[in-house]
FIVODO-399709 format. One line per 3 residues: number of its first residue (from 0); for each residue x, y, z of C-alpha. Coordinates in nm, 3 decimals. Example, Ala and Ser with C-alpha at 12.3 -4.5 7.8 and 13.67 -1.06 7.14 Angstrom:
0 = 1.230/-0.450/0.780; 1.367/-0.106/0.714
//
This chain:
0 = 3.828/-4.664/11.646; 4.097/-4.377/11.543; 4.299/-4.648/11.374
3 = 3.997/-4.752/11.126; 3.901/-4.382/11.075; 4.280/-4.344/10.956
6 = 4.254/-4.644/10.723; 3.939/-4.515/10.561; 4.088/-4.146/10.504
9 = 4.384/-4.303/10.358; 4.181/-4.561/10.136; 3.954/-4.266/10.010
12 = 4.314/-4.058/9.936; 4.427/-4.334/9.726; 4.123/-4.383/9.524
15 = 4.096/-3.996/9.460; 4.467/-3.993/9.339; 4.421/-4.306/9.125
18 = 4.130/-4.125/8.974; 4.311/-3.783/8.940; 4.579/-3.965/8.742
21 = 4.343/-4.149/8.523; 4.142/-3.839/8.428; 4.484/-3.621/8.375
24 = 4.593/-3.863/8.130; 4.295/-3.892/7.959; 4.303/-3.512/7.958
27 = 4.630/-3.496/7.792; 4.511/-3.709/7.517; 4.229/-3.500/7.431
30 = 4.444/-3.204/7.459; 4.719/-3.335/7.233; 4.450/-3.442/6.993
33 = 4.289/-3.098/7.000; 4.647/-2.907/6.955; 4.763/-3.145/6.656
36 = 4.735/-3.047/6.282; 4.516/-3.346/6.219; 4.300/-3.226/6.482
39 = 4.244/-2.877/6.359; 4.153/-2.997/6.023; 3.883/-3.239/6.163
42 = 3.725/-2.965/6.359; 3.760/-2.709/6.059; 3.640/-2.936/5.777
45 = 3.260/-2.910/5.861; 3.279/-2.549/5.876; 3.493/-2.487/5.554
48 = 3.226/-2.720/5.381; 2.954/-2.508/5.498; 3.070/-2.208/5.378
51 = 3.163/-2.336/5.051; 2.837/-2.487/5.008; 2.654/-2.155/5.122
54 = 2.871/-1.961/4.871; 2.775/-2.182/4.586; 2.394/-2.160/4.669
57 = 2.422/-1.773/4.682; 2.595/-1.815/4.339; 2.305/-2.027/4.165
60 = 2.052/-1.806/4.319; 2.203/-1.505/4.172; 2.239/-1.693/3.855
63 = 1.884/-1.816/3.878; 1.746/-1.447/3.958; 1.913/-1.305/3.654
66 = 1.813/-1.577/3.411; 1.441/-1.523/3.559; 1.496/-1.144/3.476
69 = 1.620/-1.199/3.131; 1.356/-1.427/3.048; 1.072/-1.191/3.160
72 = 1.241/-0.913/2.961; 1.273/-1.130/2.654; 0.923/-1.233/2.653
75 = 0.768/-0.897/2.754; 0.594/-1.037/3.074; 0.517/-0.781/3.333
78 = 0.467/-0.960/3.672; 0.142/-0.873/3.910; 0.005/-0.980/4.240
81 = -0.392/-0.960/4.255; -0.555/-0.908/4.590; -0.894/-1.053/4.534
84 = -1.049/-0.942/4.873; -0.913/-0.570/4.845; -0.966/-0.583/4.463
87 = -0.606/-0.447/4.398; -0.362/-0.557/4.115; 0.007/-0.484/4.229
90 = 0.240/-0.460/3.914; 0.582/-0.510/3.914; 0.638/-0.257/3.657
93 = 0.450/-0.042/3.384; 0.301/-0.279/3.119; 0.361/-0.045/2.832
96 = 0.717/0.057/2.932; 1.033/-0.061/3.068; 0.975/0.068/3.435
99 = 1.058/-0.133/3.757; 0.849/0.075/3.991; 0.557/-0.095/4.159
102 = 0.207/0.041/4.078; -0.120/-0.034/4.225; -0.437/-0.030/4.024
105 = -0.788/-0.107/4.100; -0.888/-0.445/3.958; -1.225/-0.363/3.844
108 = -1.109/-0.049/3.685; -0.825/-0.248/3.506; -1.072/-0.516/3.373
111 = -1.331/-0.270/3.252; -1.061/-0.192/2.953; -1.071/-0.581/2.848
114 = -1.340/-0.633/2.582; -1.645/-0.774/2.739; -1.650/-1.109/2.558
117 = -1.288/-1.182/2.695; -1.365/-1.032/3.063; -1.612/-1.255/3.101
120 = -1.389/-1.569/3.023; -1.157/-1.433/3.270; -1.400/-1.408/3.554
123 = -1.521/-1.764/3.447; -1.165/-1.896/3.492; -1.122/-1.717/3.850
126 = -1.446/-1.912/3.945; -1.298/-2.223/3.831; -0.988/-2.153/4.062
129 = -1.223/-2.144/4.349; -1.428/-2.452/4.256; -1.097/-2.629/4.200
132 = -1.197/-2.720/3.863; -0.896/-2.536/3.726; -0.536/-2.481/3.850
135 = -0.402/-2.208/3.630; -0.545/-1.887/3.439; -0.414/-1.906/3.080
138 = -0.620/-1.652/2.874; -0.591/-1.403/2.557; -0.752/-1.128/2.529
141 = -0.823/-0.771/2.367; -0.766/-0.470/2.585; -0.837/-0.098/2.495
144 = -0.575/0.120/2.548; -0.605/0.480/2.657; -0.559/0.617/2.306
147 = -0.873/0.369/2.227; -0.656/0.127/2.008; -0.691/-0.229/2.084
150 = -0.388/-0.476/2.169; -0.365/-0.842/2.230; -0.248/-0.974/2.548
153 = -0.219/-1.295/2.734; -0.276/-1.346/3.108; -0.098/-1.619/3.340
156 = -0.201/-1.666/3.690; -0.221/-1.931/3.970; -0.350/-1.922/4.336
159 = -0.084/-1.775/4.579; -0.271/-1.760/4.906; -0.604/-1.891/5.025
162 = -0.841/-1.730/5.294; -0.957/-1.899/5.607; -1.233/-2.066/5.423
165 = -1.014/-2.208/5.187; -1.088/-1.972/4.915; -0.834/-1.810/4.668
168 = -0.739/-1.492/4.849; -0.409/-1.389/4.646; -0.325/-1.471/4.278
171 = 0.031/-1.413/4.120; 0.103/-1.446/3.756; 0.189/-1.217/3.438
174 = 0.044/-1.047/3.138; 0.217/-1.053/2.810; 0.146/-0.830/2.504
177 = 0.125/-1.083/2.210; 0.026/-0.821/1.905; 0.330/-0.946/1.731
180 = 0.257/-1.318/1.776; -0.120/-1.265/1.692; -0.001/-1.097/1.382
183 = 0.223/-1.395/1.269; -0.048/-1.622/1.355; -0.308/-1.441/1.118
186 = -0.006/-1.396/0.850; 0.023/-1.787/0.863; -0.339/-1.829/0.855
189 = -0.385/-1.620/0.535; -0.071/-1.781/0.397; -0.237/-2.112/0.445
192 = -0.554/-1.996/0.309; -0.401/-1.877/-0.012; -0.183/-2.192/-0.074
195 = -0.506/-2.392/-0.030; -0.694/-2.132/-0.263; -0.399/-2.164/-0.520
198 = -0.417/-2.526/-0.491; -0.782/-2.543/-0.551; -0.734/-2.319/-0.846
201 = -0.490/-2.510/-1.017; -0.680/-2.857/-0.959; -0.960/-2.680/-1.134
204 = -0.733/-2.526/-1.407; -0.609/-2.876/-1.485; -0.944/-3.031/-1.486
207 = -1.032/-2.763/-1.730; -0.741/-2.771/-1.958; -0.839/-3.093/-2.094
210 = -1.141/-2.985/-2.202; -0.996/-2.674/-2.322; -0.699/-2.841/-2.535
213 = -0.951/-3.121/-2.654; -1.225/-2.889/-2.806; -1.007/-2.688/-3.080
216 = -0.787/-3.019/-3.114; -1.090/-3.219/-3.188; -1.213/-2.947/-3.438
219 = -0.876/-2.922/-3.601; -0.852/-3.324/-3.674; -1.246/-3.376/-3.757
222 = -1.212/-3.075/-4.017; -0.924/-3.173/-4.134; -1.065/-3.537/-4.224
225 = -1.354/-3.388/-4.376; -1.118/-3.153/-4.598; -0.963/-3.438/-4.729
228 = -1.274/-3.594/-4.911; -1.436/-3.242/-4.994; -1.426/-3.149/-5.338
231 = -1.648/-2.843/-5.330; -1.420/-2.530/-5.327; -1.671/-2.323/-5.127
234 = -1.685/-2.594/-4.868; -1.300/-2.644/-4.829; -1.257/-2.273/-4.800
237 = -1.524/-2.277/-4.487; -1.342/-2.592/-4.337; -1.003/-2.428/-4.378
240 = -1.143/-2.122/-4.173; -1.274/-2.324/-3.910; -0.954/-2.511/-3.892
243 = -0.756/-2.178/-3.864; -0.996/-2.030/-3.622; -0.937/-2.370/-3.380
246 = -0.563/-2.329/-3.465; -0.531/-1.987/-3.331; -0.758/-2.092/-3.010
249 = -0.506/-2.399/-2.970; -0.200/-2.170/-3.008; -0.375/-1.897/-2.773
252 = -0.417/-2.167/-2.487; -0.047/-2.295/-2.527; 0.087/-1.950/-2.530
255 = -0.089/-1.860/-2.213; 0.027/-2.155/-2.028; 0.373/-2.097/-2.139
258 = 0.335/-1.738/-2.015; 0.214/-1.810/-1.682; 0.475/-2.092/-1.636
261 = 0.743/-1.827/-1.708; 0.588/-1.584/-1.481; 0.538/-1.828/-1.191
264 = 0.941/-1.901/-1.248; 1.037/-1.532/-1.259; 1.151/-1.553/-1.632
267 = 0.990/-1.230/-1.772; 1.241/-1.076/-2.004; 1.149/-0.686/-2.125
270 = 1.304/-0.574/-2.428; 1.228/-0.206/-2.459; 1.266/-0.045/-2.804
273 = 1.126/0.272/-2.973; 0.802/0.213/-3.197; 0.521/0.419/-3.299
276 = 0.215/0.347/-3.055; -0.058/0.418/-3.328; 0.083/0.176/-3.572
279 = 0.063/-0.090/-3.298; -0.286/0.011/-3.201; -0.388/-0.002/-3.581
282 = -0.240/-0.349/-3.626; -0.424/-0.533/-3.332; -0.734/-0.352/-3.449
285 = -0.700/-0.462/-3.816; -0.638/-0.812/-3.678; -0.939/-0.829/-3.455
288 = -1.177/-0.629/-3.720; -1.129/-0.966/-3.944; -1.205/-1.181/-3.641
291 = -1.543/-1.009/-3.584; -1.658/-1.105/-3.942; -1.841/-0.772/-3.967
294 = -2.060/-0.827/-3.643; -1.915/-0.558/-3.455; -1.729/-0.228/-3.509
297 = -1.384/-0.178/-3.366; -1.327/0.211/-3.340; -1.003/0.371/-3.251
300 = -0.986/0.689/-3.053; -0.638/0.880/-3.002; -0.519/1.233/-2.903
303 = -0.456/1.346/-3.237; -0.080/1.340/-3.202; 0.110/1.022/-3.260
306 = 0.390/0.931/-3.014; 0.718/0.718/-3.035; 0.725/0.501/-2.695
309 = 0.994/0.343/-2.561; 0.844/-0.014/-2.441; 0.868/-0.373/-2.510
312 = 0.638/-0.368/-2.836; 0.582/-0.746/-2.822; 0.421/-0.727/-2.432
315 = 0.222/-0.430/-2.494; 0.065/-0.568/-2.793; 0.014/-0.894/-2.610
318 = -0.158/-0.683/-2.335; -0.390/-0.489/-2.615; -0.473/-0.850/-2.772
321 = -0.574/-0.999/-2.447; -0.815/-0.695/-2.382; -0.958/-0.703/-2.738
324 = -0.979/-1.088/-2.720; -1.200/-1.069/-2.386; -1.405/-0.783/-2.538
327 = -1.483/-0.991/-2.857; -1.574/-1.307/-2.635; -1.829/-1.139/-2.433
330 = -1.957/-0.885/-2.698; -2.228/-1.000/-2.938; -2.339/-0.663/-3.092
333 = -2.233/-0.306/-3.074; -1.891/-0.209/-3.086; -1.560/-0.220/-2.914
336 = -1.365/0.121/-2.844; -0.988/0.158/-2.819; -0.866/0.457/-2.667
339 = -0.500/0.577/-2.615; -0.301/0.861/-2.551; -0.008/1.021/-2.310
342 = -0.071/1.012/-1.953; 0.131/1.029/-1.623; 0.476/1.046/-1.807
345 = 0.376/0.727/-2.001; 0.114/0.611/-2.208; -0.270/0.465/-2.120
348 = -0.455/0.208/-2.319; -0.839/0.177/-2.258; -1.057/-0.109/-2.419
351 = -1.438/-0.038/-2.393; -1.696/-0.297/-2.493; -2.075/-0.307/-2.513
354 = -2.104/-0.673/-2.399; -2.264/-0.855/-2.122; -2.059/-0.713/-1.849
357 = -1.934/-0.869/-1.536; -2.133/-0.927/-1.205; -2.033/-0.712/-0.914
360 = -1.941/-0.993/-0.702; -1.686/-1.128/-0.928; -1.503/-0.815/-1.033
363 = -1.268/-0.888/-0.746; -1.141/-1.195/-0.910; -1.109/-1.107/-1.259
366 = -0.712/-1.059/-1.219; -0.683/-1.370/-1.038; -0.517/-1.697/-1.218
369 = -0.732/-1.962/-1.333; -1.067/-1.774/-1.285; -1.327/-1.748/-1.556
372 = -1.629/-1.532/-1.522; -1.846/-1.736/-1.757; -1.748/-2.112/-1.719
375 = -1.912/-2.175/-2.082; -1.665/-1.910/-2.250; -1.368/-2.076/-2.417
378 = -1.018/-1.994/-2.264; -0.846/-2.111/-1.932; -0.883/-1.833/-1.770
381 = -0.528/-1.699/-1.779; -0.529/-1.364/-2.013; -0.602/-1.080/-1.764
384 = -0.389/-1.237/-1.481; -0.101/-1.253/-1.753; -0.173/-0.881/-1.824
387 = -0.161/-0.788/-1.463; 0.176/-0.973/-1.427; 0.327/-0.787/-1.740
390 = 0.180/-0.462/-1.622; 0.332/-0.511/-1.268; 0.677/-0.598/-1.433
393 = 0.679/-0.293/-1.654; 0.595/-0.058/-1.325; 0.254/-0.002/-1.449
396 = -0.131/-0.013/-1.331; -0.415/-0.193/-1.467; -0.780/-0.180/-1.379
399 = -1.137/-0.277/-1.476; -1.513/-0.143/-1.461; -1.794/-0.298/-1.556
402 = -2.179/-0.352/-1.527; -2.397/-0.609/-1.621; -2.600/-0.547/-1.949
405 = -2.410/-0.233/-2.027; -2.039/-0.345/-2.075; -1.699/-0.317/-1.948
408 = -1.386/-0.116/-1.984; -1.017/-0.238/-1.887; -0.735/-0.005/-1.886
411 = -0.377/0.010/-1.848; -0.118/0.263/-1.757; 0.253/0.216/-1.864
414 = 0.541/0.453/-1.767; 0.794/0.505/-2.059; 0.987/0.752/-2.239
417 = 0.787/0.929/-2.529; 0.862/1.155/-2.832; 0.653/1.300/-3.108
420 = 0.663/1.092/-3.425; 0.873/1.256/-3.720; 0.740/1.237/-4.064
423 = 0.957/0.926/-4.185; 0.861/0.750/-3.879; 0.846/0.438/-4.077
426 = 1.168/0.432/-4.187; 1.437/0.194/-4.055; 1.645/0.489/-3.972
429 = 1.423/0.561/-3.692; 1.578/0.292/-3.485; 1.901/0.476/-3.504
432 = 1.751/0.823/-3.468; 1.591/0.715/-3.108; 1.879/0.489/-2.992
//
């Protein structure tokens, strides 16, 4: 019995010894692997990658935060958080100033500064969020500032938190002041309207041009044919007068078209010289007295002192002739007065007629191109617009007053050098004297 126990004990000892040797060898292999260089790199590799990736994520997050701050600052967006339950709006900075401290305002008090029609739409958009019919708030509105001025703003928002009933509890978003954008939009709209109006006027001008050119041209051609077959001296004289009259009309139309084309292209050249203003006024008045054929009296009123002025005589006469031409067209009886003198470090010329006058609703368009107060009056509607362009180039001012059934007064003021007229002002030496 003792012998058997001894054998069992010996067997167990051998098994334990074999197991110890086996595990000892396995332990040495593991220790060698851990203590080797390759083993260290294999264990350290996941840690290095993790730290590297963490550092990259931190840099990316820092970059994104910086980009977002720059973007918010560039577009002047002020961020807010709106607690619908507590009726509080938490600003991430003052809306009008570049400040970063957080401010809390009462939502109802803040919204009371929004004009009613816009405030109503904002509440409707919030209702849409509650009914899931809308996902975002995007609305422009007019806000009344503390100094009672109005500023355009744009609100952007979305639901951030819901309550236990699934209703929006907290909104987040931003508000942007868009005054400059609205001004640009208005300017663009005005420019578009002006371009469309200019296109309409030019189309009307071209449609009217064929008629205006054809009318005197037909008269010239027709009366010229009759003149060749007429023997009566008196009739020939009358036909020549009609032809000359229509020649002048046609020449005036062509001159106006050329002038307006030069003005639009910026090719207005001024050549100031010294000349006697009274002589120029008298010359134009004499020309138009002939055209009135005695039915009107053209009167001249001056200050009693003649002056030499330094201006472009051709352009001054063109302006005066346009005034007289318009007065003659619209005045059937009465008189046309020309008043001139020294004023505001220059000269002022005024032409008054006793014609039909201009309706009040059309006074604002008389200086616009291709506009005619009376569609049945000869001309293409360029006389006064050309005068205004010339006066602007000369640094002066132009204006008009009128009353229907009473008459019209149109005036121009031109800055220039002036000097009293010497006794021998008509001699050629005057050019050298004042040069």
